[in-house]
RODO-2510 file (C-alpha; in nm, 4 decimals, decimal comma):
residues 293
     n   res          X          Y          Z
     1     x   -17,2068    -0,6351     2,4662
     2     x   -17,5166    -0,8272     2,6338
     3     x   -17,5852    -1,0419     2,3685
     4     x   -17,2059    -1,2016     2,4103
     5     x   -17,2830    -1,2562     2,7465
     6     x   -17,6385    -1,4069     2,7310
     7     x   -17,5135    -1,7676     2,7086
     8     x   -17,2827    -1,6987     3,0144
     9     x   -17,5962    -1,5260     3,1896
    10     x   -17,8629    -1,8515     3,0579
    11     x   -17,6591    -2,1373     3,2031
    12     x   -17,5545    -1,9784     3,5888
    13     x   -17,6303    -2,1480     3,8303
    14     x   -17,8626    -1,9057     3,9500
    15     x   -18,1280    -1,8987     3,6473
    16     x   -18,0992    -2,1896     3,6143
    17     x   -18,2199    -2,3430     3,8880
    18     x   -18,5053    -2,0611     3,9246
    19     x   -18,6076    -2,1953     3,5787
    20     x   -18,6084    -2,5292     3,7489
    21     x   -18,8412    -2,4577     4,0337
    22     x   -19,0731    -2,3515     3,6880
    23     x   -19,0090    -1,9406     3,8397
    24     x   -19,0344    -1,6953     3,4981
    25     x   -18,6637    -1,5653     3,4772
    26     x   -18,7576    -1,3195     3,1832
    27     x   -18,7863    -1,0209     3,4085
    28     x   -18,4307    -1,1473     3,5508
    29     x   -18,2148    -1,1670     3,2464
    30     x   -18,4127    -0,8293     3,1211
    31     x   -18,2709    -0,6806     3,4632
    32     x   -17,9363    -0,8200     3,3885
    33     x   -17,9212    -0,6300     3,0677
    34     x   -17,9887    -0,3181     3,1863
    35     x   -17,7498    -0,3332     3,4443
    36     x   -17,4435    -0,4323     3,1670
    37     x   -17,5278    -0,1829     2,9722
    38     x   -17,5311     0,0693     3,2616
    39     x   -17,2146    -0,0484     3,3643
    40     x   -17,0081    -0,1430     3,0417
    41     x   -16,7577     0,0828     3,0891
    42     x   -16,6606    -0,1530     3,4364
    43     x   -16,6947    -0,4451     3,1985
    44     x   -16,4598    -0,2834     2,9283
    45     x   -16,1878    -0,2942     3,1909
    46     x   -16,1685    -0,6777     3,1379
    47     x   -16,1781    -0,6929     2,8000
    48     x   -15,8754    -0,7793     2,5766
    49     x   -16,0104    -0,6626     2,2263
    50     x   -15,7122    -0,8315     2,0505
    51     x   -15,7796    -1,2099     2,1465
    52     x   -16,1854    -1,1201     2,2335
    53     x   -16,1629    -1,2213     2,5710
    54     x   -16,2464    -1,1146     2,9290
    55     x   -16,0275    -1,1735     3,2000
    56     x   -16,2020    -1,3982     3,4871
    57     x   -16,3707    -1,1349     3,6917
    58     x   -16,6720    -1,1555     3,9174
    59     x   -16,8474    -0,8653     3,8024
    60     x   -17,1109    -1,0356     3,6125
    61     x   -17,1937    -1,3458     3,8613
    62     x   -17,2540    -1,0215     4,0992
    63     x   -17,4922    -0,8726     3,9167
    64     x   -17,6925    -1,1864     3,8658
    65     x   -17,7228    -1,2822     4,2227
    66     x   -17,8482    -0,9084     4,3139
    67     x   -18,0739    -0,9173     4,0565
    68     x   -18,2201    -1,2720     4,1736
    69     x   -18,2620    -1,1630     4,5512
    70     x   -18,4187    -0,8621     4,4332
    71     x   -18,6472    -1,0395     4,1980
    72     x   -18,7333    -1,3173     4,5057
    73     x   -18,7429    -1,0330     4,7763
    74     x   -19,0373    -0,8060     4,5475
    75     x   -19,2154    -1,1452     4,4584
    76     x   -19,2466    -1,2362     4,8404
    77     x   -18,9873    -1,5496     4,7715
    78     x   -18,8971    -1,7585     5,1110
    79     x   -18,5354    -1,6497     5,0468
    80     x   -18,4228    -1,9131     5,2945
    81     x   -18,4337    -2,1980     4,9872
    82     x   -18,2668    -2,0133     4,7936
    83     x   -17,9617    -1,9907     5,0295
    84     x   -17,9812    -2,3143     5,1862
    85     x   -17,9844    -2,4845     4,8107
    86     x   -17,7632    -2,2702     4,6160
    87     x   -17,4700    -2,1484     4,8167
    88     x   -17,0791    -2,1047     4,7859
    89     x   -16,8858    -2,4072     4,7652
    90     x   -16,5945    -2,2989     5,0126
    91     x   -16,4666    -2,5822     5,0571
    92     x   -16,4068    -2,6588     4,6939
    93     x   -16,3016    -2,3115     4,6341
    94     x   -15,9856    -2,3664     4,8336
    95     x   -15,8937    -2,7159     4,7851
    96     x   -15,9097    -2,6134     4,4119
    97     x   -15,6520    -2,3283     4,5240
    98     x   -15,4550    -2,5448     4,6819
    99     x   -15,4354    -2,7867     4,3930
   100     x   -15,2233    -2,5401     4,1610
   101     x   -14,9370    -2,6350     3,9772
   102     x   -14,7118    -2,5812     3,6865
   103     x   -14,8839    -2,7113     3,3758
   104     x   -14,7555    -3,0624     3,3105
   105     x   -14,5363    -3,1537     3,0172
   106     x   -14,8666    -3,2929     2,8031
   107     x   -14,9787    -3,2531     2,4496
   108     x   -15,1839    -2,9789     2,3695
   109     x   -15,5636    -3,0094     2,2815
   110     x   -15,4555    -2,9126     1,9488
   111     x   -15,2420    -3,1610     1,8474
   112     x   -15,4763    -3,4737     2,0494
   113     x   -15,7112    -3,6763     1,8161
   114     x   -16,0425    -3,7684     1,8868
   115     x   -16,1408    -4,1025     1,9962
   116     x   -16,0324    -4,4190     2,2340
   117     x   -15,7196    -4,4269     2,3741
   118     x   -15,5476    -4,7809     2,4435
   119     x   -15,2582    -4,6639     2,6385
   120     x   -15,3057    -4,3688     2,8943
   121     x   -15,0317    -4,1078     3,0609
   122     x   -14,8257    -4,2424     3,3206
   123     x   -14,6904    -3,9598     3,5075
   124     x   -14,4533    -4,0894     3,7526
   125     x   -14,6553    -4,4058     3,8218
   126     x   -14,9907    -4,2261     3,8316
   127     x   -15,2677    -4,2990     3,5351
   128     x   -15,4084    -3,9617     3,3830
   129     x   -15,7085    -4,0812     3,4077
   130     x   -15,9349    -3,7618     3,2655
   131     x   -15,8546    -3,3986     3,1880
   132     x   -16,0244    -3,0898     3,0875
   133     x   -15,8236    -2,8420     2,8979
   134     x   -15,8899    -2,5051     2,7020
   135     x   -15,6038    -2,3852     2,4468
   136     x   -15,6184    -2,0224     2,2853
   137     x   -15,5364    -2,0948     1,8991
   138     x   -15,3575    -1,7567     1,7570
   139     x   -15,3451    -1,6409     1,3944
   140     x   -14,9214    -1,6671     1,1868
   141     x   -14,8438    -1,3471     1,4271
   142     x   -14,9004    -1,4601     1,7009
   143     x   -15,1553    -1,1398     1,8028
   144     x   -15,4648    -1,2341     1,7591
   145     x   -15,7049    -1,5201     1,8760
   146     x   -15,8330    -1,7031     1,5659
   147     x   -16,0531    -1,9373     1,8124
   148     x   -16,0657    -2,1937     2,0556
   149     x   -16,0123    -2,5808     2,1385
   150     x   -16,1292    -2,7568     2,4278
   151     x   -16,0779    -3,0842     2,5455
   152     x   -16,2848    -3,3384     2,7140
   153     x   -16,0685    -3,6763     2,8362
   154     x   -16,1358    -3,9393     3,0645
   155     x   -16,2541    -4,2568     3,1481
   156     x   -16,5927    -4,3213     3,0534
   157     x   -16,8874    -4,6166     3,0282
   158     x   -17,0824    -4,3738     2,7634
   159     x   -16,8891    -4,4636     2,4629
   160     x   -16,8818    -4,2251     2,2137
   161     x   -16,9916    -3,9531     2,3952
   162     x   -16,8382    -3,6315     2,6472
   163     x   -16,6814    -3,8481     2,9051
   164     x   -16,7682    -3,6769     3,1942
   165     x   -17,1019    -3,6045     3,3680
   166     x   -17,2074    -3,2711     3,4179
   167     x   -17,5266    -3,2457     3,6453
   168     x   -17,3828    -3,2075     4,0001
   169     x   -17,2647    -2,9502     4,1916
   170     x   -16,9251    -2,9709     4,3389
   171     x   -17,0084    -2,9242     4,6863
   172     x   -17,1437    -3,2895     4,6644
   173     x   -16,7843    -3,4153     4,7125
   174     x   -16,7328    -3,3264     5,0522
   175     x   -17,0433    -3,5391     5,1558
   176     x   -16,9479    -3,8041     4,9325
   177     x   -17,2503    -3,7747     4,7607
   178     x   -17,1071    -3,7481     4,4532
   179     x   -17,2948    -3,9406     4,2436
   180     x   -17,6056    -3,9206     4,0237
   181     x   -17,6329    -4,2422     3,8181
   182     x   -17,3846    -4,5287     3,6917
   183     x   -17,0535    -4,3023     3,5944
   184     x   -16,6943    -4,2868     3,6829
   185     x   -16,6055    -3,8957     3,6525
   186     x   -16,7980    -3,5796     3,7422
   187     x   -16,6665    -3,2432     3,6113
   188     x   -16,8132    -2,8867     3,7347
   189     x   -16,7560    -2,5594     3,5524
   190     x   -16,8208    -2,2342     3,6678
   191     x   -16,8251    -1,9216     3,4595
   192     x   -16,7160    -1,6072     3,5918
   193     x   -16,7356    -1,6990     3,9426
   194     x   -16,5724    -1,6773     4,2631
   195     x   -16,6034    -2,0368     4,3122
   196     x   -16,4008    -2,2650     4,1769
   197     x   -16,3824    -2,2773     3,7599
   198     x   -16,3040    -2,6042     3,7016
   199     x   -16,3462    -2,9526     3,8568
   200     x   -16,2873    -3,3103     3,8090
   201     x   -16,3744    -3,5750     4,0276
   202     x   -16,4304    -3,9474     4,0799
   203     x   -16,7986    -4,1159     4,1892
   204     x   -16,8267    -4,0974     4,5270
   205     x   -16,9546    -4,4565     4,5398
   206     x   -16,6055    -4,5705     4,3377
   207     x   -16,4323    -4,4393     4,6063
   208     x   -16,5755    -4,6341     4,8418
   209     x   -16,5297    -4,9597     4,6409
   210     x   -16,1526    -4,8961     4,6038
   211     x   -16,1177    -4,8262     5,0194
   212     x   -16,0022    -4,4488     4,9690
   213     x   -16,1350    -4,1445     5,1722
   214     x   -16,1346    -3,7606     5,1175
   215     x   -15,8741    -3,5932     5,2470
   216     x   -15,9113    -3,2445     5,4156
   217     x   -15,9891    -2,9258     5,1499
   218     x   -15,6913    -2,7466     5,2912
   219     x   -15,4385    -3,0083     5,1474
   220     x   -15,6226    -2,9943     4,7793
   221     x   -15,8719    -3,2220     4,6413
   222     x   -15,6961    -3,5592     4,6939
   223     x   -15,8196    -3,9376     4,8222
   224     x   -15,6012    -4,1589     5,0526
   225     x   -15,6089    -4,5157     5,1649
   226     x   -15,5652    -4,6904     5,5006
   227     x   -15,2216    -4,5770     5,4985
   228     x   -15,2989    -4,2058     5,4434
   229     x   -15,0912    -4,2570     5,1151
   230     x   -15,2610    -3,9895     4,8312
   231     x   -15,3784    -4,2086     4,5605
   232     x   -15,5980    -4,0257     4,3632
   233     x   -15,5736    -3,6494     4,2983
   234     x   -15,6970    -3,3466     4,1288
   235     x   -15,4848    -3,0806     4,0028
   236     x   -15,5055    -2,7363     3,8016
   237     x   -15,3085    -2,5154     3,6140
   238     x   -15,3040    -2,1890     3,4205
   239     x   -14,9870    -2,0906     3,1542
   240     x   -14,9297    -1,8697     2,8887
   241     x   -15,1109    -1,5520     3,0868
   242     x   -15,1533    -1,2261     2,8878
   243     x   -15,2980    -0,9131     3,0349
   244     x   -15,6607    -0,7601     2,9537
   245     x   -15,5512    -0,5150     2,7685
   246     x   -15,6007    -0,2430     2,9818
   247     x   -15,2630    -0,2418     3,0951
   248     x   -14,8635    -0,2849     2,9814
   249     x   -14,7638    -0,6818     2,8851
   250     x   -14,6670    -0,7956     3,1534
   251     x   -14,9205    -0,6419     3,4123
   252     x   -15,2323    -0,7434     3,5310
   253     x   -15,1706    -1,0608     3,2786
   254     x   -15,5039    -1,2916     3,3808
   255     x   -15,6229    -1,4510     3,0356
   256     x   -15,4388    -1,8025     2,9950
   257     x   -15,3747    -1,9281     2,6731
   258     x   -15,3754    -2,2749     2,8479
   259     x   -15,6089    -2,3439     3,1328
   260     x   -15,7200    -2,7015     3,2857
   261     x   -15,7031    -2,9825     3,4750
   262     x   -15,6866    -3,3612     3,5231
   263     x   -15,6997    -3,6190     3,7639
   264     x   -15,4373    -3,8854     3,8586
   265     x   -15,4994    -4,2769     4,0026
   266     x   -15,1608    -4,4495     4,1298
   267     x   -15,0866    -4,7078     3,9133
   268     x   -15,1909    -4,9825     4,1428
   269     x   -15,5396    -4,8567     4,1816
   270     x   -15,6045    -4,7853     3,8352
   271     x   -15,5658    -5,1892     3,8051
   272     x   -15,7818    -5,2158     4,0534
   273     x   -16,0688    -4,9961     3,9014
   274     x   -16,0277    -5,1766     3,6108
   275     x   -16,1011    -5,4671     3,7410
   276     x   -16,4524    -5,3227     3,9308
   277     x   -16,5348    -5,1675     3,5944
   278     x   -16,3853    -5,3766     3,3378
   279     x   -16,5752    -5,2071     3,0102
   280     x   -16,4499    -4,8743     3,0671
   281     x   -16,2652    -4,6643     2,7973
   282     x   -16,0886    -4,3499     2,7664
   283     x   -16,2340    -4,1253     2,5705
   284     x   -16,0926    -3,7534     2,4021
   285     x   -16,3498    -3,5667     2,2619
   286     x   -16,2912    -3,1986     2,1456
   287     x   -16,5037    -2,8902     2,0473
   288     x   -16,3786    -2,6129     1,8271
   289     x   -16,4706    -2,2671     1,8226
   290     x   -16,3777    -1,9983     1,5492
   291     x   -16,4022    -1,6898     1,5339
   292     x   -16,5075    -1,4972     1,2649
   293     x   -16,2579    -1,2704     1,0277
***
């Protein structure tokens, strides 16, 4: 079980942060492994073996957080630096929860072709400038997962590469500091976390150039113009839910066959954005994960 989760553990922000500081995390990883094996029965509750997926849960992140703090305390590290630099992003958590919609009537990731797109989707006067979505692919009988297709698409200045930058914490959105180097759209992904799962947002410097400002996080993640009109909006969805395998169908349904989010920008402001960045292009990139038979 630990081997199946090792990749997620190594990508956890607490582990990544300590590695960045030069702290050897091998002892922490070993203690996490022990806790996972000790609590295998608890993890089984979240497992759907038919689709070989876990129902979203915070068990693993809780184990990682506890073991990290135990290690820091035992080795006399100042815990205040950890609390200060790695904090729960409550604002984004609330804002993304208030941005949930029904999945729009758009093409599934499996039906999208990779490459540059000359025409963007127009949704009632708003242009879809970015999208992330994961789609479960089932076998012919529709009862077992064959794989997963993950779609990244959006306005980019990077050419034939993943269209988003992924280095920034979502908390920077609320400080108008969501920038690192020239880019258009940033993407934040959390696995099995109490925080927001997927977040897309525009470079804060571009928002300023467009004359936009952030709305209150209780209204979702969105930007307004001087007339207090919603011009840029983040949306997210989870659809075609199935259960985690431990209960009857329809009960405890929490594994999504389609899960994603997008950013939509009002059409007139999209035209302004094209004037600011004339060389930007809309690029679609797919990642495919196929299970062994």
